[in-house]
C-alpha positions as CSV (number, residue, x, y, z in Angstrom):
1,M,-17.7,164.0,37.5
2,V,-21.5,163.8,38.4
3,L,-22.3,165.1,41.9
4,V,-25.6,164.5,43.4
5,G,-26.9,167.1,46.2
6,I,-29.9,169.3,47.5
7,K,-29.7,172.7,46.6
8,D,-28.9,175.8,48.7
9,P,-31.6,176.5,50.8
10,H,-30.0,179.5,51.5
11,L,-30.3,181.0,48.0
12,E,-33.0,184.2,47.7
13,V,-34.0,183.0,44.1
14,Q,-34.4,179.9,42.7
15,R,-33.2,181.5,39.5
16,L,-29.5,182.2,38.8
17,V,-29.5,184.9,35.8
18,V,-26.1,186.9,34.7
19,P,-25.3,189.8,32.1
20,V,-22.8,188.6,29.4
21,F,-20.5,191.6,28.5
22,D,-19.5,192.6,24.6
23,V,-16.0,194.1,23.9
24,N,-17.3,197.1,24.7
25,G,-18.5,196.2,28.2
26,S,-22.1,196.4,27.3
27,V,-24.3,193.8,28.0
28,I,-25.2,192.0,25.0
29,R,-27.7,189.0,26.4
30,E,-28.6,187.3,29.9
31,I,-27.9,183.8,30.6
32,D,-28.5,180.9,33.3
33,L,-25.9,180.2,34.8
34,P,-25.3,175.7,35.2
35,S,-26.6,173.9,37.8
36,L,-23.3,173.8,40.0
37,F,-23.6,177.2,40.8
38,Y,-27.0,176.2,43.1
39,Y,-24.6,173.8,45.1
40,P,-24.8,174.4,48.8
41,V,-21.3,176.5,50.0
42,R,-19.6,173.9,52.6
43,K,-16.8,175.8,53.9
44,D,-15.7,172.8,56.0
45,L,-14.9,171.1,52.7
46,I,-13.3,173.8,51.3
47,R,-10.7,174.3,53.7
48,R,-10.0,171.1,54.2
49,A,-9.4,170.6,50.4
50,F,-7.7,173.8,50.4
51,L,-5.1,172.4,53.2
52,S,-4.7,169.1,50.8
53,A,-3.6,171.2,47.8
54,F,-1.1,173.9,50.1
55,T,0.4,171.5,51.6
56,A,0.7,169.3,48.4
57,M,3.6,171.8,47.8
58,L,5.2,171.9,50.6
59,Q,9.4,170.1,50.7
60,P,9.9,168.2,53.6
61,K,12.9,169.4,55.4
62,G,15.0,168.4,58.5
63,R,18.1,167.8,60.4
64,D,20.6,165.5,60.2
65,P,19.7,162.9,62.6
66,L,23.4,163.1,64.2
67,A,23.5,166.8,64.2
68,G,25.6,167.8,67.8
69,K,25.5,164.4,68.3
70,R,29.5,163.9,66.8
71,T,31.6,164.6,69.8
72,T,33.8,162.9,71.8
73,A,32.2,164.5,75.4
74,R,32.0,161.9,77.8
75,Y,30.5,161.7,81.1
76,W,32.6,162.4,83.9
77,G,30.4,161.2,87.1
78,V,29.3,162.3,89.7
79,G,32.2,164.1,92.5
80,Y,33.3,167.7,90.5
81,G,30.7,169.9,91.7
82,L,29.3,170.1,88.0
83,A,26.3,169.7,86.1
84,R,26.1,165.9,85.1
85,V,26.3,166.2,81.5
86,P,28.6,164.7,78.9
87,R,31.7,166.9,78.7
88,L,35.4,167.1,76.9
89,P,38.5,166.5,78.5
90,D,38.8,170.7,79.3
91,G,35.8,170.4,80.9
92,T,33.0,172.0,78.0
93,A,29.8,170.6,78.3
94,R,28.8,168.9,74.9
95,F,26.2,166.8,73.3
96,V,22.6,168.1,75.7
97,V,20.7,170.6,74.3
98,S,21.6,173.5,76.9
99,A,24.9,173.3,75.4
100,R,26.8,175.1,73.4
101,K,27.3,172.9,69.9
102,G,24.7,170.9,71.4
103,H,21.6,168.8,69.6
104,I,18.8,170.6,69.2
105,A,15.7,169.5,70.4
106,F,12.7,168.1,68.8
107,P,14.2,169.3,65.6
108,P,12.6,168.9,61.9
109,R,12.0,165.4,60.8
110,P,12.5,164.9,57.0
111,D,10.1,161.9,57.1
112,R,7.4,163.5,58.8
113,R,3.8,163.9,57.0
114,I,2.6,167.0,56.4
115,H,0.7,166.9,53.2
116,E,-3.0,166.3,54.3
117,E,-4.6,163.9,52.3
118,V,-7.9,164.3,50.6
119,N,-10.5,162.1,48.7
120,R,-11.0,162.6,45.0
121,K,-14.9,163.2,46.2
122,E,-14.5,165.4,48.6
123,R,-11.7,167.4,46.2
124,V,-14.5,167.5,43.5
125,T,-17.1,168.6,45.9
126,A,-14.9,171.5,47.1
127,I,-14.3,172.9,44.2
128,V,-17.8,172.5,43.3
129,S,-18.8,174.5,46.1
130,A,-16.2,177.1,45.6
131,L,-17.1,177.5,42.7
132,A,-20.9,178.1,43.3
133,A,-19.7,180.6,46.3
134,T,-17.9,182.9,43.7
135,S,-21.9,183.7,42.5
136,R,-22.7,184.7,46.1
137,V,-22.3,188.0,46.5
138,S,-22.3,188.6,50.6
139,L,-19.6,186.2,50.5
140,V,-18.0,187.4,47.9
141,R,-17.8,191.0,49.8
142,E,-17.0,189.0,52.9
143,R,-13.8,188.7,51.4
144,G,-13.2,191.9,51.2
145,H,-13.3,192.5,47.5
146,V,-14.4,196.0,45.8
147,F,-16.9,196.1,42.9
148,A,-19.7,197.5,41.5
149,C,-21.3,194.7,40.2
150,E,-24.9,193.7,41.0
151,K,-24.6,189.8,40.3
152,L,-21.9,187.2,40.0
153,P,-19.5,185.9,38.6
154,V,-19.0,188.8,35.6
155,V,-19.4,186.8,32.6
156,I,-17.4,188.2,29.2
157,D,-18.4,186.7,25.8
158,S,-16.0,184.5,24.2
159,S,-15.0,187.0,21.6
160,V,-13.3,189.4,24.4
161,E,-10.4,186.7,25.0
162,S,-8.8,187.4,21.3
163,A,-10.2,191.3,21.1
164,I,-8.2,192.7,24.1
165,S,-3.9,192.2,24.0
166,R,-2.7,195.2,25.7
167,A,-2.6,195.8,29.8
168,K,-3.9,199.0,29.0
169,E,-7.1,198.2,27.1
170,A,-7.5,195.3,30.0
171,R,-7.9,197.9,32.3
172,E,-10.1,200.1,30.6
173,Y,-12.3,197.1,29.5
174,L,-12.3,196.1,33.5
175,E,-13.7,199.9,34.4
176,K,-16.3,199.5,32.1
177,I,-17.7,195.9,33.6
178,G,-16.8,197.1,37.7
179,V,-14.0,194.9,38.6
180,W,-11.0,197.5,38.2
181,S,-11.5,198.7,41.8
182,D,-10.4,195.3,43.2
183,I,-7.1,195.7,41.3
184,E,-6.5,198.8,42.5
185,R,-7.5,197.4,46.0
186,S,-5.1,194.9,45.5
187,Y,-2.1,197.4,44.2
188,E,-2.5,199.6,47.4
189,R,-2.1,197.1,50.0
190,A,0.7,195.8,48.4
191,R,3.1,195.6,51.5
192,V,6.7,194.0,52.3
193,R,6.6,191.2,54.3
194,A,7.2,191.1,57.9
195,G,9.7,188.5,59.2
196,K,12.4,187.1,57.6
197,G,10.4,185.8,54.8
198,K,12.5,188.8,53.1
199,M,15.1,186.7,52.9
200,R,13.8,184.0,51.3
201,G,11.9,185.2,48.1
202,R,9.3,186.1,49.3
203,R,9.8,189.9,49.6
204,Y,6.3,191.2,48.9
205,T,2.6,190.0,49.7
206,E,0.0,191.3,47.6
207,P,-4.3,190.9,48.7
208,R,-5.8,188.0,45.7
209,S,-7.7,190.5,43.4
210,V,-9.6,189.1,40.3
211,L,-9.6,185.4,39.1
212,F,-10.0,184.9,35.5
213,I,-11.6,181.7,33.9
214,L,-10.5,181.2,30.5
215,S,-10.3,178.9,27.8
216,S,-6.3,179.1,27.1
217,Y,-3.5,180.6,28.8
218,T,-1.9,181.3,25.9
219,S,-5.4,184.0,24.6
220,L,-4.6,187.7,24.6
221,L,-6.9,188.5,27.3
222,A,-4.9,186.0,29.7
223,K,-1.4,187.9,28.3
224,A,-2.6,191.4,29.0
225,V,-4.4,191.1,32.5
226,R,-1.6,188.7,34.2
227,N,0.6,191.3,35.6
228,F,-2.1,193.1,37.4
229,P,-1.8,193.1,41.2
230,G,-3.3,190.4,42.7
231,V,-5.0,188.6,39.4
232,D,-5.0,184.7,38.8
233,V,-5.6,183.4,35.4
234,A,-6.9,179.6,35.4
235,T,-8.4,177.6,32.5
236,P,-11.5,174.9,33.4
237,S,-8.9,171.9,32.9
238,N,-6.4,173.1,36.0
239,L,-9.1,175.1,38.2
240,S,-8.3,174.0,41.9
241,V,-9.8,175.4,45.3
242,L,-6.2,177.2,45.4
243,H,-7.6,179.8,42.5
244,L,-11.4,179.7,44.1
245,A,-10.7,180.2,47.7
246,P,-7.2,181.3,48.2
247,G,-6.4,181.4,52.2
248,G,-9.6,178.6,52.3
249,V,-12.1,181.2,52.3
250,P,-14.7,181.3,49.5
251,G,-15.8,183.6,47.3
252,R,-13.3,185.1,45.0
253,L,-14.1,187.9,43.2
254,T,-14.3,185.5,39.4
255,V,-14.4,186.6,35.4
256,V,-15.3,183.8,33.3
257,S,-15.5,183.5,29.5
258,T,-18.9,182.0,28.1
259,T,-16.8,179.3,26.5
260,A,-14.8,178.7,29.8
261,L,-18.6,178.4,31.9
262,E,-19.8,175.7,29.2
263,E,-16.4,173.4,29.8
264,I,-16.5,173.4,33.4
265,A,-20.4,172.8,33.1
266,E,-19.5,169.9,30.9
267,K,-17.1,168.9,33.9
268,Y,-18.7,168.9,36.7
269,E,-22.1,168.2,36.3
270,V,-24.8,168.6,39.0
271,K,-28.0,166.5,39.7
272,F,-30.5,167.6,42.5
273,I,-32.4,165.7,44.7
274,E,-36.1,166.9,44.5
């Protein structure tokens, strides 16, 4: 999809150049980031697209419309010195909200619209804007990420995807390129969730750390890093705002391969008005 817009006026430099790391963690060359990284960061669109994607995963739920109403209780009328509510023959109150075994007030309804819909162009614009936010060092630090890189996103050579196959090797490599400290941050802050979510399959919470955008889920590097705390692996074909802006907040620390970067540039072509 081709987007037309104006370059972000808040960019400190007019040319975004990032280093490319090889298998040994050394800089082998520098490349210019695609034009989409010059797009303004639209936090309002990113938030809206995130809510749309997040609510799309929620399953509608609701009570039985007759719950608490299947009773033979009837209103007796006045003159008994009792509250004017439906009662059983023995005088037990039923049906009303304040009575035991009565129906609940304003229960959740299965026909309620909980999915926030968003236009296709808005969704694509939000993805491009969230991608551009990954190159803003200030936004990435505001999200709480800890890293030792001077320029973002971290770009690795495509050969790294097939050269690193073990978690131990991946850890050593991430230490060299300066992003392993963020995974440690996620590990240290992992905790047991407060509330009843512990009983519903959501016992633990851990902060989001590094996002890896690779050419394939089956690559050796993807399998080596996928179990690190807070790490997500995505491909250019299924990249969404859920990956790029968890919680609707842009600026996620991202590691992208050169092959994936080229695919993203082809998928999201941006032209600017001079």
